N, C-alpha and C positions, 0 to 999 in steps of 0.2 A: 782649316788649321787652327789648333787650339792656341789662344793668346794667353800667356802666363803672366804678363805684366799689364797693369791697368794704365789708362791714359793719365791718371793722377801721378803714377810713379815716373812716367816717361816724359811728361809735358806734351804729349801728342794731343792734337785737337780731337775733340769728339767728332763723329761723322757730320754732325749738324752745326758745329760751331767752335767755340773757344776751348782752350785747354783748361784744366782744373785750376792751374796756377793763375792764369789770366782772369778767370771768373772770380777766384778768391781775392785777388788784388783789387779788382774793380769794386766788389761788394764791401771790402774793408773800408772804403771811403764813405759808406753809409753809416752814420752814427745810429746806435740803437740803445734803447733802454734795456736794463738787465733785470731779470726776474728769477726767482727760485720757484720751480714747479714741484709740488709735493703730493704724495698720495700715501695712504696707509694700506698695507697688505695684511688683512686680518688672518690670512691662511699661512703666513710665514712665522712659524714658531708659536709658543703658547700665548704670547701677548701680541703677536703680529709684529710687523716691521714697517718702519717709515722709510720711504724712498724719496730722494730728492735729485733734481737736475737743474743746472743753470741753463737759462735760455735767453737768447737775444731775438729769436724769431717768434715774437709774441705780439699779436695785434688785436685791436677791436674789430669785430666783423659786422655787428648789427646792433642798433639801439632797440628795435622792436621786432623780435624779442632780443633781450640783451645776450649777445654772443661774442665770444673771444676765440682766438685760435692760437695754438702753439704747435711748433714743428718739432717732432722727436725722431731721432735716428732709428731706422728700422732695426729690430733685433736687440735694441738696448733694453736694459732692465725696466726703464720707465715705459717704453713702448709695450713690452710684454705685460706689465702690470695694468696699463690703461686699456689694453685690449680686454682684460678680464674684469677690471674694476672701473666703474664709470664715474666715480666721485673723486675729485682732485682739487687742488688749491694752487693759488699763485700769490707770492709775496713780491711786490714791486720794491726792489732793493734801493736803499738810500746810499749816498756817497760814502758813508761810514761803514758800509757792509761789504766792502770789497773782499775782505777775507772769506766771507760766506760764499760769494760768487766763485772765487778761485778754488775753494775747497770742493765744491760740488761740480766743478768743471774738470778736475784732474783726471788724466788718463791713468788706468791701472790703480785706481784709488782703493782705499781700505773700505771696509763694510759701511753701509749707510748708517747702521746703528752707532758706530763710532763717530761718524761725521756730525750727527745731530747732538752728540753727547754734551757739549758745552755751549750750545746755541740756545738763547732764550726764545721759547716759542710757546704758543698755546694751541690746543687742539680745536679745529674748526667744528662748529656745531652741526653744520650741514654735511660736511665731507669726512670728518674725523681725521683730516690731514693736518700736519703741522703748519701753523701760520707764524712767521717770524716776527717777533716783537721788534718794534722800531722801524718796520717797513713803512714805506710811504703810503701803500694801500695793500689790502688783502682781498682776494676774491675766492669764493668757493664755487666750484663748477660741477656740472654733470655733462658727460659726453653726449652730444647729439649726433655727431657724424665723424667718421674717420675716412680720410682720403689718402691713399698711397700716392706719393709724388716722388718718383725717383728713389733715392736711398733714404728718404724720410717719409713719415706719415704726418699729415696735417690733422690735428685733433681739434675739432670745433666743439666748444662747450657752452652750455647755457649757464649764465651767471645766476646762482641761487642766492648768493649773499655777497655784499661788498661793504667794506668798511675803510674809512680814511682816518687812521689815528692821527692825533695832533702831533706834528713834528715840524721842526724848523729846517731839517736837512734838505739838500737838493738830491736829484736823482743820480744813481750810478749809471754811467753810459759806457758803451764799448765802441771804440773807434780805432781804426788802423791796428787791430790786433792787440789792443790794450784797454784795460778799464780806466776810465777817466771821470773827472768831475766837470760840471758845467762852470763856465766863468773864467 
């Protein structure tokens, strides 16, 4: 029999465990740093197009070699681009950059070109991707591996360049479904 509603919509437990609502509520208790993942698509239009995505599922994987991982939703614009384009960047957002995180996390949002329009950034030397000015740290990466995991893909990237601009700000965090500041 064809099932037309998903467990997410009905609150029904997955065959092997908890409901999507229970899972989401439990993981909302885990505080996470907030980053903006960016990439440049040179094939989109005459000058190309910058693409951005807010992420909280971003972690360090290895020191030798220097590897990081970000989780992207399957079929998203970022997933499609990172499948074709292996150079990308991460800006670790500061507490004063909540508006940037919210802007790039919106559902049904406007074009990425308009989202970047009034954000101060510079173009990464290694990736060509936007690096947000005032971020706590910026990393430029090259995809080493992609692992499909449920409805997301884990993108593991080798860090080609890292910079820690001088800033006095604290980190932007995400906890219980809201952006927050430490302290």
